[in-house]
C-alpha positions in Angstrom: -8.8 -7.5 -5.4 -9.1 -5.9 -2.0 -7.7 -2.5 -0.8 -4.8 -3.0 1.6 -5.5 -0.6 4.5 -2.8 0.6 6.6 -2.9 2.1 10.1 -0.4 3.9 12.2 -0.1 0.6 14.2 0.3 -1.7 11.2 3.5 -3.9 11.2 5.4 -2.9 8.2 6.8 -6.4 7.4 3.1 -7.8 7.4 2.0 -5.0 5.0 5.1 -5.5 2.8 4.2 -9.1 2.5 0.6 -8.3 1.6 1.6 -5.8 -0.8 4.2 -8.4 -2.5 1.6 -11.2 -2.5 -1.1 -9.1 -4.1 1.3 -7.7 -6.8 2.3 -11.4 -7.5 -1.2 -12.6 -7.8 -3.1 -9.6 -9.3 -0.2 -7.6 -10.9 -1.4 -4.5 -9.1 -1.8 -3.6 -5.4 -3.9 -0.6 -3.9 -2.8 0.5 -0.5 -4.7 3.1 1.5 -3.7 5.2 4.6 -5.2 8.1 6.5 -3.1 10.2 8.7 0.6 10.9 8.9 1.5 7.7 11.0 -0.4 5.5 8.6 1.2 6.9 5.5 4.7 6.6 7.1 4.0 2.8 7.8 2.6 2.4 4.3 5.7 3.9 2.6 8.1 1.9 4.7 6.2 -1.3 3.9 6.4 -0.3 0.1 10.1 0.0 0.5 10.2 -3.5 2.0 7.8 -5.0 -0.7 9.9 -3.6 -3.4 12.9 -5.5 -2.0 10.8 -8.7 -1.7 9.6 -8.3 -5.3 13.0 -7.7 -6.7 14.1 -11.2 -5.6 11.5 -12.4 -8.2 12.6 -10.0 -10.8 9.5 -7.9 -10.4 10.2 -4.2 -10.4 7.5 -1.9 -9.3 6.4 1.7 -9.5 4.0 3.6 -7.1 1.5 6.3 -8.0 0.2 8.3 -5.2 -3.4 9.5 -5.3 -5.8 11.5 -3.0 -9.1 9.7 -2.4 -12.1 10.6 -0.3 -13.4 7.9 2.0 -16.4 7.9 4.4 -15.9 6.8 7.9 -18.6 7.1 10.4 -20.7 9.3 8.3 -17.7 11.8 7.7 -15.7 12.2 4.6 -11.9 11.9 5.1 -9.0 12.3 2.7 -6.8 9.3 2.3 -3.7 8.7 0.4 -3.9 5.7 -2.0 -0.7 4.1 -3.3 -1.2 2.3 -6.5 1.7 -0.2 -6.9 2.1 -1.8 -10.3 4.9 -3.6 -12.3 7.2 -1.2 -14.3 
């Protein structure tokens, strides 16, 4: 299962569809965002995805975590949202 990476410019509906699809297929999705704008888009996409999944009677919970990622040789702190069925 791949990490769903979200940027500040990501389309929320596209990210929401990806989250819903991955949860349906793998029973879990990991969403990663770095920066306030990206976290904002990720959370909005998560709200949309919850609505998509409720239609399939899948109710999810989200557990946020801090993770360190290396980008261009520098370590950055990202927010990882772990989305799983309740």
